[in-house]
Wavefront OBJ file of the C-alpha trace (Angstrom):
o trace
v 0.000 0.000 0.000
v 1.297 3.457 -0.930
v 0.956 6.702 0.965
v 0.766 10.415 0.183
v 0.689 13.355 2.550
v -2.231 15.601 1.659
v -1.705 19.256 2.472
v -5.429 19.830 1.989
v -6.446 17.243 4.587
v -3.362 17.640 6.776
v -3.133 13.859 6.790
v -1.601 10.863 5.070
v -3.786 9.272 2.402
v -3.146 5.613 1.664
v -3.993 3.816 -1.541
v -3.312 0.793 -3.696
v -1.825 1.422 -7.131
v -2.497 -1.979 -8.658
v -0.562 -2.750 -11.840
v -2.415 -3.352 -15.056
v -2.864 -2.204 -18.595
v -3.899 1.095 -20.095
v -5.474 4.186 -18.603
v -5.771 3.925 -14.804
v -9.168 3.604 -13.137
v -9.529 5.667 -9.963
v -11.961 4.182 -7.418
v -13.669 6.515 -4.911
v -15.694 4.851 -2.164
v -18.878 5.848 -0.412
v -19.870 6.863 3.112
v -18.250 4.691 5.780
v -16.516 2.531 3.187
v -12.915 2.109 2.025
v -11.687 1.363 -1.481
v -9.055 -1.018 -0.093
v -11.917 -3.037 1.423
v -14.566 -2.784 -1.265
v -12.896 -2.929 -4.662
v -10.152 -5.613 -4.779
v -12.804 -8.154 -5.835
v -13.838 -5.900 -8.739
v -10.297 -5.267 -9.920
v -9.396 -8.972 -9.701
v -12.393 -10.078 -11.767
v -11.584 -11.278 -15.270
v -14.288 -8.955 -16.576
v -12.221 -5.941 -15.478
v -9.577 -7.035 -18.005
v -6.476 -6.352 -15.937
v -6.755 -2.567 -16.001
v -4.487 -0.468 -13.806
v -6.456 0.638 -10.739
v -6.002 3.157 -7.938
v -7.984 2.211 -4.825
v -8.012 5.284 -2.587
v -9.016 5.295 1.058
v -10.335 8.806 1.675
v -9.127 10.704 4.758
v -11.062 9.448 7.759
v -11.616 5.998 6.255
v -9.859 2.672 5.921
v -6.078 2.854 6.241
v -5.838 6.624 5.728
v -5.277 9.043 8.581
v -8.249 10.418 10.479
v -7.503 14.048 11.318
v -9.711 15.727 13.898
v -9.660 19.179 12.280
v -10.592 18.339 8.662
v -14.085 18.977 7.284
v -14.505 15.616 5.438
v -16.953 17.409 3.116
v -17.591 16.186 -0.417
v -15.825 19.250 -1.837
v -12.770 18.854 0.392
v -12.467 15.156 -0.445
v -12.673 15.970 -4.169
v -9.768 18.372 -3.700
v -7.740 15.577 -2.086
v -8.424 13.286 -5.055
v -7.241 15.973 -7.478
v -4.221 16.692 -5.272
v -3.208 13.015 -5.234
v -3.624 12.502 -8.980
v -1.573 15.643 -9.635
v 1.144 14.328 -7.330
v 1.157 11.032 -9.249
v 1.372 12.897 -12.586
v -1.772 11.180 -13.840
v -3.078 13.289 -16.713
v -5.427 10.705 -18.238
v -7.752 8.567 -16.126
v -11.148 7.009 -15.663
v -13.022 8.004 -12.493
v -15.461 5.682 -10.747
v -17.350 6.789 -7.658
v -20.095 5.028 -5.719
v -22.786 6.716 -3.602
v -21.049 9.589 -1.751
v -17.981 8.687 -3.792
v -19.993 9.468 -6.915
v -20.644 12.991 -5.659
v -16.948 13.343 -4.837
v -16.044 12.038 -8.300
v -18.293 14.630 -9.950
v -16.512 17.460 -8.158
v -13.101 15.861 -8.766
v -13.902 15.675 -12.483
v -14.633 19.399 -12.458
v -11.263 20.073 -10.835
v -9.327 17.725 -13.122
v -10.907 18.892 -16.383
v -9.599 17.197 -19.495
v -7.477 14.794 -17.439
v -10.643 12.722 -16.981
v -11.433 10.522 -19.954
v -14.644 9.021 -18.532
v -16.626 9.572 -15.340
v -18.771 6.704 -14.078
v -20.952 7.092 -11.009
v -23.143 4.489 -9.360
v -26.171 5.636 -7.362
v -24.528 8.904 -6.269
v -26.042 11.661 -4.196
v -27.203 14.034 -6.921
v -29.228 16.368 -4.692
v -29.145 17.678 -1.095
v -31.007 15.732 1.543
v -28.772 12.691 1.949
v -29.756 9.046 2.002
v -31.065 6.736 4.686
v -27.770 6.313 6.546
v -26.577 9.915 6.296
v -29.926 11.246 7.508
v -29.941 8.826 10.444
v -26.415 9.855 11.409
v -27.051 13.615 11.409
v -30.254 13.292 13.418
v -27.759 13.329 16.291
v -25.280 16.074 17.083
v -21.678 15.353 16.190
v -20.786 15.073 19.876
v -23.632 12.653 20.598
v -22.773 10.514 17.580
v -19.133 10.303 18.641
v -20.068 9.507 22.248
v -22.661 6.774 21.682
v -24.256 6.840 18.217
v -21.315 5.427 16.313
v -20.975 2.427 18.610
v -24.693 1.681 18.292
v -24.539 1.995 14.490
v -21.644 -0.458 14.204
v -23.231 -2.929 16.623
v -26.514 -2.941 14.688
v -24.947 -3.395 11.232
v -25.091 -6.926 9.777
v -24.139 -6.285 6.120
v -20.592 -6.271 4.687
v -20.622 -2.511 5.361
v -19.907 -3.362 9.014
v -16.391 -4.443 8.114
v -15.335 -1.030 6.865
v -17.542 1.403 8.777
v -15.967 0.242 12.052
v -12.643 1.553 10.691
v -14.073 4.985 9.867
v -13.534 7.789 12.370
v -16.875 8.736 13.960
v -16.244 12.456 13.404
v -15.372 11.794 9.775
v -18.559 9.794 9.270
v -20.747 12.479 10.852
v -19.191 15.380 8.949
v -19.364 13.513 5.633
v -23.019 12.655 6.248
v -23.737 16.298 7.109
v -22.122 17.357 3.833
v -24.405 15.017 1.885
v -27.486 16.307 3.676
v -26.480 19.949 3.135
v -25.538 19.451 -0.526
v -23.833 22.024 -2.729
v -24.860 24.750 -5.150
v -25.091 24.112 -8.054
v -26.216 20.614 -7.093
v -24.305 17.518 -8.136
v -26.826 16.658 -10.840
v -26.324 20.021 -12.553
v -22.574 19.596 -12.345
v -22.735 16.036 -13.683
v -24.860 17.009 -16.663
v -22.571 19.960 -17.486
v -19.322 17.973 -17.545
v -17.829 17.587 -21.022
v -16.115 14.245 -20.476
v -17.782 10.962 -21.361
v -20.187 9.928 -18.598
v -22.275 6.989 -17.477
v -24.548 6.125 -14.565
v -24.870 2.684 -12.976
v -27.849 1.534 -10.920
v -28.624 -1.713 -9.166
v -31.855 -3.229 -10.468
v -33.261 -3.454 -6.946
v -32.860 0.320 -6.530
v -35.189 1.087 -9.435
v -37.394 2.876 -10.235
v -35.483 6.044 -9.381
v -36.125 9.586 -10.565
v -32.381 10.323 -10.720
v -31.858 7.451 -13.150
v -34.746 8.672 -15.285
v -33.350 12.219 -15.370
v -29.889 11.085 -16.431
v -31.229 8.726 -19.105
v -33.480 11.507 -20.458
v -30.356 13.634 -20.910
v -28.926 10.984 -23.234
v -26.302 9.704 -20.816
v -25.873 5.901 -20.785
v -27.603 4.128 -17.909
v -26.299 0.673 -16.996
v -28.328 -1.663 -14.791
v -26.707 -4.330 -12.592
v -29.156 -7.237 -12.159
v -29.594 -9.051 -8.859
v -28.154 -6.077 -6.979
v -29.206 -2.952 -5.158
v -27.177 -0.072 -3.768
v -24.318 -2.308 -2.562
v -23.636 -3.702 -6.028
v -19.902 -4.223 -5.491
v -20.754 -6.898 -2.921
v -24.018 -8.143 -4.379
v -22.927 -8.690 -7.996
v -19.213 -7.869 -8.353
v -18.626 -9.725 -11.616
v -21.334 -7.844 -13.503
v -20.179 -4.536 -12.036
v -16.658 -5.300 -13.289
v -18.032 -6.183 -16.725
v -20.133 -3.025 -16.837
v -17.178 -0.828 -15.981
v -15.079 -2.513 -18.661
v -17.847 -2.039 -21.226
v -18.179 1.657 -20.401
v -14.446 2.303 -20.534
v -14.064 0.299 -23.749
v -16.827 2.348 -25.370
v -15.137 5.649 -24.465
v -11.623 5.157 -25.740
v -11.341 8.759 -26.866
v -11.586 11.745 -24.573
v -14.717 13.876 -24.646
v -16.708 11.221 -26.486
v -19.734 11.566 -24.203
v -22.864 13.693 -24.561
l 1 2 3 4 5 6 7 8 9 10 11 12 13 14 15 16 17 18 19 20 21 22 23 24 25 26 27 28 29 30 31 32 33 34 35 36 37 38 39 40 41 42 43 44 45 46 47 48 49 50 51 52 53 54 55 56 57 58 59 60 61 62 63 64 65 66 67 68 69 70 71 72 73 74 75 76 77 78 79 80 81 82 83 84 85 86 87 88 89 90 91 92 93 94 95 96 97 98 99 100 101 102 103 104 105 106 107 108 109 110 111 112 113 114 115 116 117 118 119 120 121 122 123 124 125 126 127 128 129 130 131 132 133 134 135 136 137 138 139 140 141 142 143 144 145 146 147 148 149 150 151 152 153 154 155 156 157 158 159 160 161 162 163 164 165 166 167 168 169 170 171 172 173 174 175 176 177 178 179 180 181 182 183 184 185 186 187 188 189 190 191 192 193 194 195 196 197 198 199 200 201 202 203 204 205 206 207 208 209 210 211 212 213 214 215 216 217 218 219 220 221 222 223 224 225 226 227 228 229 230 231 232 233 234 235 236 237 238 239 240 241 242 243 244 245 246 247 248 249 250 251 252 253 254 255 256 257 258 259
């Protein structure tokens, strides 16, 4: 595992740079997750076709540092992604972000500009208001969540998410959830639609119907559906997620080939 000191976060960010062919794929995880935990199965799948992959644990999550004085907002995390890719001299990449990571990827794509060949997001937060978990977290104050709420959340969790959320700093989880609930202006949907790079949206079949998916498809942006999966598609159907990512990247070999 490699490390990079982020001036923006005031912390060390740790990541896997897994060898492979062609343009690197940058993986950005969701709330309470870690790319080092969630995506090795995707990258190892034969459907991913041995692409080079960067699996980044965001500050506050996984193996990365967990500073007490960092905002952990979507915008700040996007700046860290851009900072890391600049440090690595990566001027051509594919971005993939899931859930909160999709919102981060949208803002990172804005910062990186023409260095992003294709942006793929799966069930991101497109609008303010948050999702089920983020709303539940911010019903409590940050202090109350740190004191007792985080422990209760981890103890009650029975899905694979339990394995990574327990390694997320409680203050990082609360502040990230608050950022999703607060949203940004312009919203992430407006930013996504305005990006000039090639784009695609992935949804788990069990998460449909969804108005966000309908809005993106109506804009002419490819919508890919993962069968036998819901929001946690990387655990529920990893092989078909790997194949879908490969198909999207293979279809966008040239920069700016999207709508």
